[in-house]
C-alpha positions as CSV (number, residue, x, y, z in Angstrom):
1,M,14.1,141.7,-92.1
2,S,13.4,138.4,-94.2
3,D,11.2,135.6,-92.4
4,L,13.0,133.4,-94.6
5,L,15.7,130.9,-92.8
6,A,18.7,130.5,-94.9
7,Q,19.0,126.9,-96.6
8,R,22.5,125.1,-96.2
9,Q,23.1,122.3,-98.3
10,P,23.9,118.7,-95.8
11,R,27.6,118.2,-95.5
12,R,28.9,115.3,-97.7
13,L,30.7,112.3,-95.5
14,F,33.5,112.6,-98.5
15,E,33.5,115.7,-100.6
16,P,33.9,114.3,-104.5
17,T,36.8,113.2,-106.0
18,E,37.9,112.0,-109.0
19,S,37.8,108.5,-107.6
20,F,34.3,108.9,-105.9
21,P,32.7,111.8,-108.2
22,D,29.4,111.6,-106.2
23,F,29.5,109.8,-102.9
24,S,26.0,109.7,-100.9
25,T,25.3,112.7,-98.2
26,W,24.8,111.4,-94.6
27,A,20.8,112.0,-95.7
28,D,21.4,108.9,-98.0
29,L,23.1,106.5,-95.3
30,P,20.2,104.9,-93.5
31,L,18.6,103.8,-96.6
32,L,22.3,102.2,-97.3
33,V,22.1,100.4,-94.2
34,D,18.7,99.8,-93.7
35,T,18.8,97.5,-97.2
36,Q,21.8,95.2,-95.6
37,L,20.0,94.6,-92.1
38,M,18.6,91.2,-91.9
39,R,16.4,91.1,-88.3
40,L,16.5,88.0,-86.3
41,E,14.0,87.2,-83.1
42,D,14.5,83.9,-81.0
43,E,13.5,82.2,-78.4
44,V,12.9,79.1,-76.8
45,T,9.8,77.9,-77.0
46,D,8.0,74.3,-76.5
47,G,11.3,72.0,-76.3
48,H,12.4,74.3,-79.1
49,Y,14.8,76.9,-79.9
50,V,13.2,79.1,-82.5
51,V,14.9,81.4,-85.0
52,R,12.7,83.8,-87.1
53,A,14.7,86.1,-89.9
54,E,12.9,88.7,-91.7
55,I,13.9,88.6,-95.1
56,P,11.4,89.6,-97.6
57,G,11.4,89.1,-101.8
58,I,13.6,86.4,-101.6
59,D,12.8,82.5,-103.3
60,P,13.9,80.6,-100.1
61,A,14.8,77.6,-102.4
62,K,17.8,79.2,-104.1
63,D,18.3,82.3,-102.2
64,V,19.0,81.1,-98.5
65,D,21.3,78.9,-96.9
66,I,21.3,77.3,-93.6
67,T,24.2,75.9,-91.8
68,V,25.1,74.5,-88.2
69,R,28.5,73.6,-87.1
70,D,29.9,73.6,-83.2
71,G,26.4,75.2,-82.1
72,R,26.3,78.1,-84.2
73,L,23.3,78.5,-86.6
74,T,24.1,80.4,-89.8
75,I,21.7,82.0,-92.2
76,R,22.9,83.5,-95.5
77,A,20.6,85.1,-97.8
78,E,20.9,87.1,-101.1
79,R,18.3,89.3,-102.8
80,S,18.4,91.1,-106.1
81,E,15.5,92.8,-107.6
82,K,15.3,95.0,-111.0
83,T,12.7,97.6,-111.8
84,Q,11.7,99.5,-115.2
85,A,9.8,102.3,-115.4
86,D,9.8,105.4,-117.9
87,G,12.8,104.1,-119.8
88,R,15.2,103.5,-116.6
89,S,16.2,100.5,-114.6
90,E,17.4,100.2,-111.5
91,F,18.8,97.2,-108.9
92,R,18.9,96.5,-105.8
93,Y,21.0,93.8,-104.9
94,G,22.1,92.5,-101.0
95,S,23.7,89.7,-99.4
96,F,22.9,89.2,-95.5
97,V,24.9,86.7,-92.9
98,R,23.6,86.1,-89.5
99,C,24.8,83.4,-86.8
100,A,22.8,82.5,-83.7
101,T,24.4,80.3,-80.9
102,L,22.1,77.6,-80.3
103,P,21.1,76.5,-76.4
104,A,23.5,73.8,-74.7
105,G,22.0,70.3,-75.6
106,A,20.2,71.8,-79.1
107,N,20.1,69.1,-81.3
108,E,21.9,69.8,-84.7
109,D,19.9,66.7,-86.3
110,D,16.7,67.6,-85.8
111,I,16.5,71.0,-87.7
112,K,13.7,72.4,-89.4
113,A,13.4,75.9,-91.4
114,T,10.2,77.3,-93.1
115,Y,9.7,80.4,-95.3
116,D,6.2,82.3,-95.2
117,K,5.4,85.8,-96.1
118,G,9.0,87.3,-96.0
119,I,9.8,85.4,-92.6
120,L,12.5,82.7,-92.3
121,T,11.5,80.2,-89.6
122,V,14.1,78.0,-88.4
123,S,13.2,75.5,-85.1
124,V,16.1,73.6,-83.4
125,A,14.7,70.5,-81.0
126,V,16.0,71.5,-77.9
127,P,15.7,68.2,-75.1
128,E,14.1,69.7,-71.8
129,R,16.2,69.5,-69.0
130,A,15.8,68.2,-65.8
131,A,16.0,70.8,-62.8
132,P,19.4,70.1,-60.9
133,A,19.0,68.5,-57.8
134,E,19.2,71.1,-54.6
135,K,22.3,70.8,-52.6
136,H,22.8,71.8,-49.2
137,I,26.4,73.2,-47.7
138,A,27.3,73.0,-44.6
139,V,28.6,75.9,-42.9
140,R,31.0,76.2,-40.3
141,A,32.4,78.8,-37.9
142,V,36.1,79.6,-37.2
143,I,37.4,79.9,-33.7
144,Q,40.3,82.2,-33.9
145,A,43.6,81.6,-32.3
146,G,43.2,82.9,-28.3
147,S,39.3,82.9,-28.4
148,K,37.5,81.4,-25.6
149,R,34.6,81.1,-27.7
150,R,34.0,77.4,-28.6
151,R,33.5,76.0,-32.4
152,W,30.2,75.1,-33.4
153,H,29.1,72.7,-35.9
154,S,25.7,73.4,-38.2
155,R,23.5,70.4,-38.3
156,H,24.8,69.3,-41.8
157,S,28.2,69.3,-40.7
158,R,29.7,65.5,-40.0
């Protein structure tokens, strides 16, 4: 008996056809998905709603478009990269769009954006809201018909 394991070719998502002669295998899919991902993180801190987007390898002056409308912040970016080595050339291109809902009261006229080391940071002013006043609610007991118990009122009732 042989100690070698039989090797099998990975299954394909689609078998090659005339229309798609060599479509990617499942093993290639994580690379395809990962190149189109724009990661975001957001937080409210120091009176600002701050969104950070990871989009390395772009020129922020021409490859990024940030818009705000009806409480929605939208970040659009495009990246293209071309490399040549050993008589071969390869290019990668990606278009990204992510949206974030602004917190209530966000000032859509006070938004700033910076780009540093592959991270786009967008800051939107959010006024500090006063804590709502505490309200006391009166609770009354209800006497059912035929009961000899008396109706009582809480100290907040009138």
